[in-house]
C-alpha positions as CSV (number, residue, x, y, z in Angstrom):
1,M,9.8,-13.5,56.0
2,K,7.8,-10.3,56.4
3,T,9.5,-8.8,53.3
4,I,8.8,-12.0,51.3
5,G,5.2,-11.8,52.4
6,L,4.9,-8.2,51.3
7,V,6.4,-9.0,47.9
8,M,4.0,-11.9,47.4
9,S,1.1,-9.7,48.3
10,A,2.2,-7.2,45.7
11,I,2.5,-9.8,43.0
12,L,-0.9,-11.2,43.8
13,A,-2.3,-7.7,43.8
14,L,-0.8,-7.1,40.4
15,G,-2.3,-10.3,39.1
16,V,-5.8,-9.4,40.3
17,T,-5.4,-5.9,38.8
18,G,-4.3,-7.3,35.5
19,A,-7.2,-9.8,35.4
20,A,-9.6,-7.0,36.4
21,A,-8.3,-4.8,33.5
22,Q,-9.5,-7.5,31.1
23,Q,-13.0,-7.8,32.4
24,I,-16.0,-6.6,30.4
25,T,-18.3,-5.1,32.9
26,Y,-20.7,-2.9,31.0
27,P,-23.2,-5.5,29.5
28,T,-26.5,-6.1,31.3
29,K,-27.7,-8.5,28.7
30,N,-26.3,-10.8,26.1
31,I,-24.1,-9.3,23.3
32,S,-25.3,-10.0,19.7
33,V,-22.6,-10.8,17.2
34,I,-23.4,-10.6,13.5
35,I,-21.3,-12.9,11.3
36,P,-21.9,-11.9,7.6
37,K,-20.7,-15.2,6.2
38,N,-22.1,-18.8,6.0
39,P,-21.4,-21.2,8.8
40,G,-18.3,-23.3,8.7
41,G,-15.9,-21.1,6.8
42,G,-12.8,-19.4,8.2
43,T,-14.6,-16.2,9.1
44,D,-17.3,-18.1,11.0
45,T,-14.9,-20.5,12.7
46,S,-12.4,-17.8,13.8
47,T,-15.2,-15.6,15.1
48,R,-16.8,-18.3,17.2
49,L,-13.5,-19.5,18.6
50,T,-12.5,-15.9,19.5
51,L,-15.8,-15.4,21.3
52,E,-15.5,-18.7,23.0
53,Y,-12.2,-17.7,24.6
54,A,-13.5,-14.1,25.3
55,K,-16.6,-15.1,27.2
56,Q,-14.6,-15.7,30.4
57,Y,-14.3,-11.9,30.7
58,L,-18.1,-11.3,30.5
59,P,-20.2,-10.8,33.6
60,S,-21.7,-13.9,35.1
61,G,-24.8,-15.0,33.1
62,I,-23.9,-12.9,30.1
63,I,-22.9,-14.5,26.8
64,F,-22.0,-13.6,23.2
65,V,-24.8,-14.7,20.8
66,P,-23.4,-15.1,17.2
67,E,-25.8,-15.2,14.3
68,N,-24.9,-15.9,10.6
69,K,-26.3,-13.3,8.2
70,P,-24.7,-14.0,4.8
71,A,-27.4,-12.4,2.7
72,G,-26.2,-10.0,-0.1
73,N,-22.7,-11.4,0.1
74,G,-22.5,-10.3,3.7
75,V,-23.4,-6.7,2.9
76,T,-26.8,-6.9,4.7
77,G,-25.1,-7.9,7.9
78,L,-22.5,-5.2,7.6
79,I,-25.2,-2.5,7.1
80,E,-27.1,-3.8,10.1
81,L,-24.0,-3.6,12.3
82,A,-23.1,-0.1,11.1
83,H,-26.6,1.1,12.0
84,A,-26.7,-0.5,15.4
85,K,-26.4,1.6,18.6
86,P,-22.7,2.2,19.5
87,D,-23.3,0.9,23.0
88,G,-21.3,-2.4,22.7
89,M,-24.4,-4.6,22.7
90,T,-24.0,-5.4,19.0
91,L,-20.8,-6.5,17.5
92,G,-20.0,-8.1,14.2
93,T,-17.3,-9.5,12.0
94,T,-16.0,-7.4,9.1
95,T,-13.8,-8.9,6.4
96,V,-11.5,-7.7,3.7
97,E,-14.4,-7.3,1.3
98,L,-15.3,-4.2,3.3
99,A,-12.2,-2.6,1.8
100,M,-13.3,-3.7,-1.7
101,F,-17.1,-3.5,-2.1
102,P,-17.4,0.3,-1.7
103,H,-15.2,0.8,-4.7
104,Q,-17.2,-1.8,-6.7
105,N,-20.6,-0.2,-5.9
106,K,-21.6,-3.2,-3.9
107,S,-21.8,-1.7,-0.4
108,P,-22.7,1.7,1.1
109,V,-20.6,1.2,4.2
110,T,-16.8,1.5,4.6
111,Y,-14.3,1.0,7.4
112,A,-15.2,4.5,8.7
113,D,-18.6,3.1,9.8
114,F,-17.1,0.7,12.3
115,T,-14.9,0.6,15.5
116,P,-12.4,-2.2,15.0
117,L,-11.7,-4.3,18.1
118,V,-9.6,-7.3,17.0
119,A,-8.4,-8.9,13.8
120,Q,-8.5,-12.6,14.5
121,I,-7.3,-13.4,11.0
122,A,-4.9,-11.5,8.8
123,D,-3.5,-14.1,6.5
124,P,-1.4,-13.1,3.5
125,C,-2.2,-14.0,-0.1
126,A,0.1,-16.6,-1.5
127,V,1.1,-18.1,-4.9
128,V,0.5,-21.8,-5.0
129,V,1.5,-24.3,-7.7
130,R,1.6,-28.0,-8.3
131,A,4.5,-29.7,-6.6
132,D,5.3,-31.6,-9.9
133,G,4.8,-28.5,-12.1
134,P,7.5,-26.5,-13.9
135,Y,7.8,-23.7,-11.4
136,K,9.9,-24.3,-8.3
137,T,10.5,-20.7,-7.3
138,L,8.6,-17.5,-7.5
139,K,11.2,-16.0,-9.7
140,E,10.8,-18.9,-12.2
141,L,7.1,-18.2,-12.4
142,I,7.5,-14.4,-12.9
143,D,10.2,-14.9,-15.5
144,A,8.0,-17.3,-17.4
145,A,5.1,-14.8,-17.3
146,K,7.4,-12.1,-18.7
147,A,8.6,-14.4,-21.5
148,E,5.0,-15.4,-22.5
149,P,2.5,-12.7,-21.5
150,G,-1.0,-14.1,-20.9
151,K,-0.1,-17.8,-21.1
152,I,0.2,-18.8,-17.5
153,Q,-3.3,-19.5,-16.1
154,V,-3.8,-18.3,-12.5
155,A,-7.0,-19.3,-10.7
156,N,-8.8,-17.2,-8.2
157,S,-12.0,-17.3,-6.2
158,G,-14.0,-15.0,-8.4
159,T,-13.8,-11.9,-10.6
160,G,-13.2,-8.8,-8.5
161,A,-12.6,-10.8,-5.4
162,I,-9.4,-10.5,-3.3
163,Y,-7.4,-13.2,-5.0
164,D,-8.3,-11.8,-8.5
165,L,-7.1,-8.4,-7.3
166,A,-4.0,-9.9,-5.8
167,T,-3.2,-11.3,-9.2
168,S,-3.7,-7.9,-10.7
169,N,-1.4,-6.4,-8.1
170,I,1.4,-8.9,-9.0
171,E,0.9,-8.0,-12.7
172,K,1.2,-4.3,-11.9
173,K,4.2,-4.7,-9.6
174,F,6.2,-6.9,-11.9
175,D,5.0,-5.8,-15.3
176,V,3.7,-9.2,-16.3
177,K,0.4,-10.6,-17.6
178,F,-1.4,-13.7,-16.5
179,K,-4.6,-15.3,-17.8
180,H,-7.1,-14.9,-14.9
181,I,-9.3,-18.0,-14.4
182,P,-12.1,-17.1,-11.9
183,F,-14.0,-19.7,-9.9
184,N,-17.0,-17.8,-8.6
185,E,-18.0,-20.7,-6.4
186,G,-15.0,-19.9,-4.1
187,T,-11.5,-20.9,-3.1
188,G,-12.2,-24.7,-2.9
189,P,-12.9,-25.1,-6.6
190,S,-9.9,-23.0,-7.6
191,I,-7.6,-25.2,-5.6
192,A,-9.2,-28.3,-6.9
193,A,-8.6,-27.0,-10.5
194,L,-4.9,-26.6,-9.7
195,V,-4.6,-30.1,-8.1
196,G,-6.3,-31.5,-11.2
197,G,-3.8,-29.8,-13.5
198,H,-6.4,-27.5,-15.2
199,V,-4.6,-24.3,-14.2
200,D,-0.9,-23.4,-13.6
201,A,-1.2,-21.6,-10.3
202,V,-3.7,-20.3,-7.8
203,I,-3.7,-17.2,-5.5
204,T,-5.2,-18.0,-2.1
205,T,-4.1,-18.0,1.5
206,P,-1.6,-20.6,2.8
207,G,-4.1,-22.1,5.2
208,S,-6.7,-22.7,2.4
209,A,-4.3,-25.0,0.6
210,K,-2.9,-26.6,3.8
211,S,-4.2,-30.1,3.3
212,Q,-2.9,-30.3,-0.3
213,V,0.5,-28.7,0.7
214,D,0.9,-31.0,3.6
215,A,0.1,-34.0,1.4
216,G,2.8,-33.0,-1.0
217,A,0.5,-32.2,-4.0
218,L,1.0,-28.4,-3.9
219,N,3.8,-26.0,-3.1
220,I,3.6,-22.4,-1.9
221,L,6.1,-20.2,-3.8
222,G,5.8,-17.0,-1.8
223,V,3.6,-15.0,0.5
224,M,2.4,-11.4,0.0
225,D,3.5,-10.0,3.3
226,D,6.5,-8.3,5.0
227,H,7.2,-11.4,7.1
228,R,7.0,-15.2,6.7
229,F,3.8,-17.1,7.5
230,A,4.0,-19.0,10.7
231,L,2.5,-22.3,9.4
232,Y,5.1,-22.4,6.6
233,P,8.2,-20.6,7.9
234,D,10.3,-21.9,5.0
235,V,8.2,-20.1,2.4
236,P,9.8,-16.8,1.4
237,T,8.1,-13.4,1.2
238,F,8.0,-11.7,-2.2
239,A,10.8,-9.4,-1.1
240,E,13.0,-12.3,-0.1
241,A,12.3,-14.2,-3.3
242,L,12.5,-11.3,-5.8
243,G,14.5,-8.6,-4.2
244,A,14.1,-5.9,-1.5
245,D,12.0,-3.6,-3.7
246,A,9.6,-6.4,-4.7
247,G,7.6,-6.4,-1.5
248,V,3.8,-6.6,-1.8
249,A,1.4,-7.0,1.1
250,M,-2.2,-8.3,0.6
251,R,-4.1,-9.9,3.4
252,A,-7.3,-11.8,3.7
253,W,-8.5,-10.6,7.1
254,A,-11.5,-10.9,9.4
255,A,-12.0,-8.5,12.3
256,I,-14.6,-8.2,15.0
257,A,-15.9,-4.7,15.2
258,A,-18.6,-2.5,16.7
259,P,-20.5,0.4,15.1
260,A,-18.5,3.7,14.7
261,N,-18.3,6.0,17.8
262,L,-18.4,3.1,20.2
263,D,-18.7,4.1,23.8
264,A,-15.2,4.7,25.0
265,A,-15.4,2.5,28.2
266,A,-16.9,-0.4,26.2
267,K,-14.2,-0.1,23.6
268,E,-11.4,-0.1,26.2
269,Q,-12.8,-3.2,27.9
270,L,-13.4,-5.1,24.7
271,V,-10.0,-4.4,23.2
272,A,-8.3,-5.4,26.5
273,A,-10.3,-8.7,26.6
274,F,-9.6,-9.6,23.0
275,K,-5.9,-8.7,23.4
276,A,-5.8,-11.2,26.3
277,V,-7.5,-13.8,24.1
278,L,-4.9,-13.4,21.3
279,A,-2.1,-14.0,23.9
280,N,-3.8,-17.2,25.2
281,P,-1.7,-20.3,24.1
282,D,-4.8,-22.5,24.2
283,Y,-6.6,-20.1,21.8
284,Q,-3.6,-20.0,19.5
285,E,-3.4,-23.8,19.4
286,A,-7.1,-24.1,18.7
287,M,-6.9,-21.7,15.8
288,K,-3.9,-23.4,14.3
289,K,-5.8,-26.7,14.4
290,Q,-8.3,-25.1,12.1
291,G,-5.4,-24.1,9.7
292,I,-5.6,-20.5,10.9
293,V,-2.7,-18.4,12.2
294,P,-4.2,-16.3,14.9
295,G,-4.0,-12.5,14.4
296,T,-2.0,-10.1,16.5
297,L,-3.7,-6.8,15.9
298,V,-6.2,-5.1,18.2
299,G,-7.9,-1.7,18.4
300,D,-6.3,1.2,16.5
301,D,-3.8,-1.1,14.7
302,V,-6.8,-2.9,13.1
303,A,-8.3,0.4,12.1
304,N,-5.0,1.4,10.4
305,M,-4.9,-1.9,8.5
306,M,-8.5,-1.5,7.3
307,Q,-7.9,2.1,6.2
308,A,-4.7,1.1,4.4
309,D,-6.5,-1.7,2.5
310,H,-9.4,0.6,1.7
311,E,-6.9,2.9,-0.2
312,L,-5.1,-0.1,-1.7
313,Y,-8.2,-1.6,-3.2
314,K,-9.5,1.8,-4.4
315,E,-6.4,2.0,-6.5
316,L,-6.4,-1.6,-7.7
317,I,-10.1,-1.6,-8.6
318,A,-9.8,1.8,-10.4
319,A,-6.9,0.4,-12.5
320,A,-8.8,-2.7,-13.4
321,K,-11.8,-0.8,-14.9
């Protein structure tokens, strides 16, 4: 009995130690969080959900205070975050546009101006078509594009935006040509155009088309990632659909970050807390209810993703000029 008691004490001690390792102890006041997007979108929703589940690790009486600052297509908020003190008292959400805007002369800040903490979203781009359309597989679509260059109309969320560049990446990879149809109002109108039969395909994320796919109106032909998308496990990757050397990876991500050179202790505590949030089944379920597959990357892994995308978009944007 004494031995059992000692074992139980050790297990409890480990549990307390593990919990303590996730605590964020440094703040003496509320932590400001800049969201450089309008309320209600995927970036805003995922950020607020992540903060809601992370607040349990804050000291008593301390909270996260999110504020939407979408001015200048989000660049104003990114600049404010980059220029904040690196003491952990100001955080913010960066998005994939951070990897694009510097190469389009739209932003003076890059991934190097931030300390990434957690990527709550890292959804792949996907090719979506009408369920009753002529293309039932990704190979059929690519073959048709090769046969008639420039005929297939592919919608996106705006010229120079991620889905437009994803289309360009497909063209470059497979030596095909599409007719780009930009909807500068955003993803919603581009999907509506596909549903209405005004375009042949759309590049977006699987979650963005979830309601139409689930209703049977649209099909996802393939995802631009090295693994299948959790919400639609039957949809192949490009490599699976077109061959092992056909892999392309493009992600629409959102990542909570701090200014560059964040205090080391604050970074360690924040990364540990966000890692615990990502592992929380309740959090995962809450995200999926919003049509979002929760991310898995924290800390340096997020930084590596951001740097890789910075280089990818540098190449794609230069080629498009």
